[in-house]
N, CA, C and O atoms as CSV, one atom per row, in Angstrom:
chain,resi,resn,atom,element,x,y,z
A,1,MET,N,N,119.664,68.917,137.851
A,1,MET,CA,C,120.174,68.896,139.265
A,1,MET,C,C,119.695,69.638,140.131
A,1,MET,O,O,120.333,70.464,140.784
A,2,GLU,N,N,118.402,69.383,140.221
A,2,GLU,CA,C,117.525,70.047,141.359
A,2,GLU,C,C,117.756,69.885,142.766
A,2,GLU,O,O,118.027,68.758,143.179
A,3,GLU,N,N,117.683,70.914,143.608
A,3,GLU,CA,C,118.130,70.897,144.858
A,3,GLU,C,C,116.852,70.745,145.687
A,3,GLU,O,O,116.330,71.709,146.248
A,4,PHE,N,N,116.298,69.317,145.752
A,4,PHE,CA,C,115.171,69.052,146.668
A,4,PHE,C,C,114.080,70.024,146.307
A,4,PHE,O,O,113.510,70.702,147.162
A,5,GLY,N,N,113.787,70.081,144.957
A,5,GLY,CA,C,112.885,71.138,144.554
A,5,GLY,C,C,112.704,72.479,144.670
A,5,GLY,O,O,111.709,73.115,144.323
A,6,ARG,N,N,113.788,72.922,145.215
A,6,ARG,CA,C,114.029,74.487,145.612
A,6,ARG,C,C,114.691,75.073,144.294
A,6,ARG,O,O,115.741,74.693,143.776
A,7,ARG,N,N,113.894,76.022,143.894
A,7,ARG,CA,C,114.627,76.587,142.898
A,7,ARG,C,C,115.020,78.250,143.011
A,7,ARG,O,O,114.283,79.022,143.626
A,8,PRO,N,N,116.189,78.666,142.386
A,8,PRO,CA,C,116.306,80.039,142.947
A,8,PRO,C,C,115.191,81.221,142.489
A,8,PRO,O,O,114.664,81.253,141.377
A,9,PRO,N,N,114.973,82.063,143.440
A,9,PRO,CA,C,113.889,82.973,143.016
A,9,PRO,C,C,114.109,83.996,141.887
A,9,PRO,O,O,113.243,84.850,141.697
A,10,VAL,N,N,115.280,83.958,141.084
A,10,VAL,CA,C,115.509,84.550,139.985
A,10,VAL,C,C,115.972,83.875,138.781
A,10,VAL,O,O,116.646,82.846,138.829
A,11,GLU,N,N,115.584,84.494,137.609
A,11,GLU,CA,C,115.894,83.723,136.276
A,11,GLU,C,C,116.882,84.625,135.562
A,11,GLU,O,O,116.987,85.771,136.001
A,12,VAL,N,N,117.617,84.269,134.528
A,12,VAL,CA,C,118.285,85.011,133.733
A,12,VAL,C,C,117.420,86.155,133.049
A,12,VAL,O,O,116.318,85.903,132.561
A,13,GLY,N,N,117.909,87.270,133.042
A,13,GLY,CA,C,117.044,88.127,132.166
A,13,GLY,C,C,115.740,89.155,133.320
A,13,GLY,O,O,115.096,90.173,133.065
A,14,ASP,N,N,115.799,88.390,134.428
A,14,ASP,CA,C,115.028,89.270,135.289
A,14,ASP,C,C,115.532,90.646,135.454
A,14,ASP,O,O,116.725,90.944,135.389
A,15,VAL,N,N,114.466,91.552,135.692
A,15,VAL,CA,C,114.976,93.054,136.196
A,15,VAL,C,C,114.272,93.173,137.447
A,15,VAL,O,O,113.067,92.962,137.590
A,16,ILE,N,N,115.063,93.512,138.326
A,16,ILE,CA,C,114.525,93.427,139.809
A,16,ILE,C,C,115.082,94.860,140.547
A,16,ILE,O,O,116.264,95.129,140.331
A,17,LYS,N,N,114.444,95.625,141.248
A,17,LYS,CA,C,114.912,96.597,142.051
A,17,LYS,C,C,115.367,96.179,143.395
A,17,LYS,O,O,114.590,95.691,144.216
A,18,VAL,N,N,116.698,96.382,143.633
A,18,VAL,CA,C,117.331,95.834,145.156
A,18,VAL,C,C,118.071,96.884,145.662
A,18,VAL,O,O,118.260,97.904,145.000
A,19,LYS,N,N,118.650,96.673,147.142
A,19,LYS,CA,C,119.163,97.297,147.865
A,19,LYS,C,C,120.721,96.591,148.041
A,19,LYS,O,O,120.861,95.479,148.551
A,20,ILE,N,N,121.613,97.236,147.649
A,20,ILE,CA,C,123.204,96.594,148.242
A,20,ILE,C,C,123.256,96.581,149.676
A,20,ILE,O,O,123.166,97.608,150.348
A,21,GLU,N,N,123.433,95.161,150.262
A,21,GLU,CA,C,123.661,95.235,151.585
A,21,GLU,C,C,124.965,95.061,151.988
A,21,GLU,O,O,125.168,95.324,153.173
A,22,ALA,N,N,125.923,94.686,151.325
A,22,ALA,CA,C,127.292,94.274,151.611
A,22,ALA,C,C,128.238,94.415,150.511
A,22,ALA,O,O,127.898,94.807,149.394
A,23,LEU,N,N,129.441,94.091,150.837
A,23,LEU,CA,C,130.313,93.889,149.437
A,23,LEU,C,C,131.098,92.758,149.813
A,23,LEU,O,O,131.544,92.667,150.956
A,24,GLY,N,N,131.331,91.772,148.822
A,24,GLY,CA,C,131.756,90.525,148.546
A,24,GLY,C,C,133.347,90.833,148.803
A,24,GLY,O,O,133.787,91.967,148.992
A,25,SER,N,N,134.110,89.674,148.781
A,25,SER,CA,C,135.495,89.876,148.893
A,25,SER,C,C,136.215,90.412,147.721
A,25,SER,O,O,137.368,90.842,147.724
A,26,GLY,N,N,135.305,90.329,146.594
A,26,GLY,CA,C,135.844,90.728,145.315
A,26,GLY,C,C,135.706,92.159,145.270
A,26,GLY,O,O,136.472,92.735,144.497
A,27,GLY,N,N,134.934,92.825,145.899
A,27,GLY,CA,C,134.486,94.091,145.793
A,27,GLY,C,C,132.916,94.358,145.052
A,27,GLY,O,O,132.353,95.452,145.015
A,28,ASP,N,N,132.445,93.220,144.550
A,28,ASP,CA,C,131.127,93.248,144.070
A,28,ASP,C,C,130.165,93.429,145.085
A,28,ASP,O,O,130.269,92.774,146.122
A,29,GLY,N,N,129.036,94.411,144.889
A,29,GLY,CA,C,128.031,94.539,145.846
A,29,GLY,C,C,127.017,93.267,145.837
A,29,GLY,O,O,126.798,92.618,144.814
A,30,ILE,N,N,126.420,92.986,147.112
A,30,ILE,CA,C,125.741,91.959,147.531
A,30,ILE,C,C,124.340,92.295,147.839
A,30,ILE,O,O,124.189,93.043,148.805
A,31,ALA,N,N,122.980,91.783,147.038
A,31,ALA,CA,C,121.778,92.029,147.189
A,31,ALA,C,C,121.255,90.710,147.460
A,31,ALA,O,O,121.735,89.677,146.994
A,32,ARG,N,N,120.395,90.770,148.120
A,32,ARG,CA,C,119.555,89.411,148.320
A,32,ARG,C,C,118.228,89.540,147.926
A,32,ARG,O,O,117.642,90.593,148.176
A,33,VAL,N,N,117.552,88.452,147.235
A,33,VAL,CA,C,116.057,88.303,146.716
A,33,VAL,C,C,115.600,87.139,147.310
A,33,VAL,O,O,116.120,86.039,147.122
A,34,SER,N,N,114.569,87.363,148.078
A,34,SER,CA,C,114.145,86.394,149.089
A,34,SER,C,C,115.173,85.496,149.607
A,34,SER,O,O,115.160,84.272,149.480
A,35,GLY,N,N,116.128,86.239,150.241
A,35,GLY,CA,C,117.213,85.556,150.925
A,35,GLY,C,C,118.500,84.820,149.831
A,35,GLY,O,O,119.571,84.398,150.268
A,36,PHE,N,N,118.173,84.800,148.640
A,36,PHE,CA,C,118.986,84.366,147.672
A,36,PHE,C,C,120.111,85.483,147.193
A,36,PHE,O,O,119.855,86.634,146.840
A,37,VAL,N,N,121.352,84.899,147.260
A,37,VAL,CA,C,122.490,85.975,147.076
A,37,VAL,C,C,122.735,86.444,145.605
A,37,VAL,O,O,122.956,85.582,144.755
A,38,VAL,N,N,122.711,87.617,145.299
A,38,VAL,CA,C,123.000,88.218,144.036
A,38,VAL,C,C,124.318,89.175,143.915
A,38,VAL,O,O,124.301,90.293,144.430
A,39,PHE,N,N,125.330,88.745,143.293
A,39,PHE,CA,C,126.375,89.766,143.181
A,39,PHE,C,C,126.426,90.874,142.209
A,39,PHE,O,O,126.547,90.587,141.019
A,40,VAL,N,N,126.344,92.147,142.588
A,40,VAL,CA,C,126.288,93.235,141.467
A,40,VAL,C,C,127.569,93.917,141.396
A,40,VAL,O,O,127.890,94.640,142.339
A,41,PRO,N,N,128.429,93.765,140.283
A,41,PRO,CA,C,129.708,94.543,140.312
A,41,PRO,C,C,129.341,96.065,140.055
A,41,PRO,O,O,128.366,96.459,139.415
A,42,GLY,N,N,130.204,96.766,140.608
A,42,GLY,CA,C,130.004,98.602,140.500
A,42,GLY,C,C,129.215,98.890,141.250
A,42,GLY,O,O,128.606,99.915,140.941
A,43,THR,N,N,128.861,98.327,142.350
A,43,THR,CA,C,127.871,99.102,143.181
A,43,THR,C,C,128.775,98.970,144.581
A,43,THR,O,O,129.873,98.441,144.751
A,44,LYS,N,N,127.861,99.677,145.546
A,44,LYS,CA,C,128.554,99.958,146.864
A,44,LYS,C,C,127.425,99.836,147.877
A,44,LYS,O,O,126.292,100.144,147.506
A,45,THR,N,N,127.630,99.409,149.141
A,45,THR,CA,C,126.609,99.228,150.302
A,45,THR,C,C,125.689,100.527,150.493
A,45,THR,O,O,125.982,101.713,150.646
A,46,GLY,N,N,124.424,99.828,150.423
A,46,GLY,CA,C,123.420,101.202,150.659
A,46,GLY,C,C,122.810,101.688,149.326
A,46,GLY,O,O,121.776,102.353,149.386
A,47,ASP,N,N,123.360,101.414,148.139
A,47,ASP,CA,C,122.751,101.628,146.700
A,47,ASP,C,C,121.657,100.932,146.585
A,47,ASP,O,O,121.513,99.831,147.117
A,48,GLU,N,N,120.640,101.607,145.762
A,48,GLU,CA,C,119.539,101.281,145.529
A,48,GLU,C,C,119.301,101.239,144.187
A,48,GLU,O,O,118.883,102.282,143.683
A,49,VAL,N,N,119.520,99.957,143.236
A,49,VAL,CA,C,119.518,100.022,141.837
A,49,VAL,C,C,118.505,99.125,141.279
A,49,VAL,O,O,117.861,98.396,142.034
A,50,SER,N,N,118.309,99.123,139.988
A,50,SER,CA,C,117.701,98.108,139.067
A,50,SER,C,C,118.480,97.316,138.552
A,50,SER,O,O,119.389,97.841,137.909
A,51,ILE,N,N,118.458,96.071,138.603
A,51,ILE,CA,C,119.449,95.065,138.052
A,51,ILE,C,C,118.967,94.016,137.044
A,51,ILE,O,O,117.851,93.495,137.035
A,52,ARG,N,N,119.852,93.815,136.302
A,52,ARG,CA,C,119.245,92.500,135.435
A,52,ARG,C,C,120.157,91.270,135.769
A,52,ARG,O,O,121.377,91.328,135.917
A,53,VAL,N,N,119.475,90.291,135.854
A,53,VAL,CA,C,120.163,89.029,136.186
A,53,VAL,C,C,120.922,88.485,134.978
A,53,VAL,O,O,120.284,88.433,133.926
A,54,THR,N,N,122.140,88.089,134.975
A,54,THR,CA,C,123.074,87.682,133.794
A,54,THR,C,C,123.319,86.177,134.067
A,54,THR,O,O,123.490,85.544,133.025
A,55,LYS,N,N,123.374,85.500,135.117
A,55,LYS,CA,C,123.769,84.229,135.368
A,55,LYS,C,C,123.247,83.688,136.468
A,55,LYS,O,O,123.346,84.480,137.405
A,56,VAL,N,N,122.692,82.600,136.789
A,56,VAL,CA,C,122.158,82.049,137.813
A,56,VAL,C,C,122.690,80.599,138.144
A,56,VAL,O,O,122.537,79.645,137.381
A,57,LEU,N,N,123.381,80.533,139.458
A,57,LEU,CA,C,123.864,79.195,139.859
A,57,LEU,C,C,122.924,78.639,140.744
A,57,LEU,O,O,121.771,79.055,140.860
A,58,ARG,N,N,123.455,77.613,141.427
A,58,ARG,CA,C,122.439,76.892,142.731
A,58,ARG,C,C,122.402,77.800,143.915
A,58,ARG,O,O,121.349,77.915,144.543
A,59,LYS,N,N,123.338,78.369,144.219
A,59,LYS,CA,C,123.316,78.885,145.524
A,59,LYS,C,C,123.530,80.750,145.387
A,59,LYS,O,O,123.456,81.441,146.403
A,60,TYR,N,N,123.753,81.273,144.219
A,60,TYR,CA,C,123.885,82.399,144.008
A,60,TYR,C,C,123.743,82.832,142.691
A,60,TYR,O,O,123.858,81.960,141.830
A,61,ALA,N,N,123.457,84.290,142.236
A,61,ALA,CA,C,123.523,84.811,140.931
A,61,ALA,C,C,124.234,85.797,140.733
A,61,ALA,O,O,124.708,86.360,141.719
A,62,PHE,N,N,124.551,86.350,139.269
A,62,PHE,CA,C,125.286,87.584,138.917
A,62,PHE,C,C,124.320,88.443,138.224
A,62,PHE,O,O,123.409,88.002,137.522
A,63,ALA,N,N,124.574,89.822,138.469
A,63,ALA,CA,C,123.645,90.685,137.671
A,63,ALA,C,C,124.354,92.033,137.404
A,63,ALA,O,O,125.406,92.314,137.978
A,64,GLU,N,N,123.732,92.893,136.485
A,64,GLU,CA,C,124.440,93.864,135.974
A,64,GLU,C,C,123.252,95.213,136.391
A,64,GLU,O,O,122.052,94.936,136.395
A,65,VAL,N,N,123.641,96.398,136.670
A,65,VAL,CA,C,122.891,97.566,136.883
A,65,VAL,C,C,122.311,97.909,135.442
A,65,VAL,O,O,122.989,97.978,134.417
A,66,VAL,N,N,120.934,98.112,135.543
A,66,VAL,CA,C,120.432,98.717,134.328
A,66,VAL,C,C,119.922,100.209,134.784
A,66,VAL,O,O,119.818,100.593,135.949
A,67,GLU,N,N,119.638,100.936,133.637
A,67,GLU,CA,C,119.481,102.308,133.975
A,67,GLU,C,C,117.996,102.544,133.823
A,67,GLU,O,O,117.522,103.657,134.047
């Protein structure tokens, strides 16, 4: 189910350094990777963290903080 050849810029297992830009309605931190939204639980706006991508959907992804 490809969206006109456009694939998310992240894959499950990727480890990336990001800055949390905002909080989602559920309280999860929101980071962007090349404009692609990644939700990161347990973070707050302004945090700079390394994350590991745990789930990738068509329009957004989920990740966890790694040490």
